N, C-alpha and C positions, 0 to 999 in steps of 0.2 A: 504493500500500500504506500509505503514511503516513496518507492520508485514512481508510482502513478502521481502522487502529490507533487513530486519534484519536476516531473516532465510533462504534465498535462494540466488542464483546468477541470478535470473530472472530480466531482465531490466524493471524497472518501474519508472515513474516520481517521483521526490521528492515532498513531500507535503510541501508547503511553509507556508500555513496558513489555519485555519478552522474557519469559522465565521457564525453567523446567520444574515439573512437579510429578512425582511418581513415574518417572521415565518418559514423560510426554512434554513437548514444548507447547507453551500457552502464550497467547497474545492478549494483553490488556489494552483495550482501545476506548476512545471516547464514545459517550452515548450521543446519538443523534436522534432527535425527536422527529418521528415521521411514521407513516403507515406503510407496511409492505404492500406493494401493488397487487400481489396475489390475493390479498385479503379484501381489497376495495375496488379491484378492476371492474367488477360487475356493476358498481354504483356510479362509475364515471360516465359522463355523457360523451358524445362523439368529439366535441371540441376539446375536452380535457384529454381524451385519449390521443388525439392528433397532436396536441401540445407535447404530451409525454414522448411520443415517437419522434418528433422533430428534435427535442432535446437529446434523446438517446442517439439519434443519427449523428449529431455533432460530436458526441463523446466517442462513438464508434469510429468516426473519421479520425479523431485525434489518436486513438489507439493504433489504427492501421497506418498512420503516418510516421510512427516512431521507427527509427532505424535499428535493425537488429545488429548486435555486435558480431554475430557469425551468421551471415545470410544463408538461408537454406537449412540451417541446423535447428532441430526441434529440441528445446531445452527450457528449463525454468529460468527465471530472471537472474539467478545467480550462476547459471551455466550447468546446474545439476539436474537431477531427475525431476520429471513432471509428477504431479499428484492429481489423482481423481479416483477416490475410493469406489465411486459408482461404476467404474470401468475395471479397475485392477487394485487389489489391496496392496498398499505400500506404493513405493515409487516405481516409475517406469521410464526408461530412457536414461540419459539423453540419446538422441539419434542423429547421425551425421547428415541425414537428408529425409525428406518426406516419404520417399519410397521405403526406406527402412522403417519409418514410423508406421506406414500402412501395413507393411509385412508383419509387424508386431501383432496386428489385428487379424492376420491370417490371409491377406490378399493374395500372397504368392501361393499359399496352399489351395485356396479356392480356384485360382487360375489353373493350377496344375492337375486338377481332378474334376473336370466338368460333369462326369457321370455322377459322382457323389454329391456335387454341389451345383445342380442344374439351374436353380432359380436366380443365382447371383451372376451368372455368366453374361447376360445381356447388359445389366448395369455396369459390370466391370469393363465390358467392351467399350462402353461410352466414354470411360475415363482413361482408357489405355493410352499411354504415351504423354499424358498431360504432365506438365511441370508446375508445381505450386511454389509460391513464395511462402516464407514464414513471416507472420506479423504478430504484434503483441495482442494477445487474446485474453479475455477474462476467463474463459473456460467453463463457465456455468452461468451464462447470462440469461436472465429471465425475470419475470415479475416477482419471483420469490427472493430475489437479491437486489431489489430496487426499492428505496424508500421515497415516499411522495408526501409532500405537504404544501398546502396553499398554492396549488397549481404548478409545482415544479418538482423536479428530481432533486432531493436534498442529499442523497448518498447512494452510491453503488457499493455493495458490501460483499463479503466472502470471496476474497481474491486468492484463496489457497490453490485453486486450479489454474491460475494465470501463468503465462509464460510465452515464449516464442513458439507459436504453434502454426500448423498449416492454415493458410488464408481462409479456408472454408470452415474452420473449426467452430467459431462463434455462431455461424449460421446453423450448422447441424446440431450443435449442443443446445441452442435456444429452442429448436423444434422439440427435442426430447425432454427438455426441462419445462415446457409450457403447454404443450398441446392438450394435455389431459386436465389442466387445472384452471386455465384462464381462457374461456371461449372468446374468440375474436383476436386474441393477442397475436397469434402466429400470422394470421392474415395481414394484420397491420405491420408487423415486424418485417414481413417480406417486402413491403413497399419502401422501406428505408434502408434495408440491408443489401449488400452485394450478394446476389443469389447463387447458390451452388446446388441446383436440383439433382444433378446426376450423382454428385458425391453423397447427397442425402439418401438417394435411392439405394446406393450401395450399403450405406450404414443401416438402412431399414431391413436389409436382407441378412445382415450378420447374425442377429439373434436366432435365426432359423437353424444356424449351424454351430453356434458357439459351444454348445454342450458336446457336440461330436469332436470339435477341434481340441478342446481342453479336457 
């Protein structure tokens, strides 16, 4: 969060202290008064929702404009492993390039065995040969991590999944983080985000096979 505060205008809580307790690292941060968008999204009128999305677009543009220290490399802000317990317990990576990152999720295995993994073949064909940049990404962006008060975003929180990630990552993660909980959010988010529908189609297929792969 300190990195975001130093390099962007995105509102984030101030980090007050970092300490270890019972073998785990904890962060003490300032309290910011506001409502989680996931709790109030259904009560906002169209104008408020559009204002929210335009503010969010500006913040996304700021994130994507940051220059990575190692272009193409997938890594946390400190150059270490990435975190997302919803995907993999503990850290994963870093990766020298996005292809290695994708292969961590089994893309190479899926491609090598079309008989065993038939439904993902056409989605994989659509993205074959693409080269992706790495951009700074929140990693879990959605209404569950945005605080709203008096007609504006007052904080974007929970940056533990952030890092230099494939350019499509915030787009696909926002889908999985919001589609079930905030009706209408995803449709409006697509209007302000750089879209990666083919990459999302691939990720939607992965749960069909993940139990077989691991």
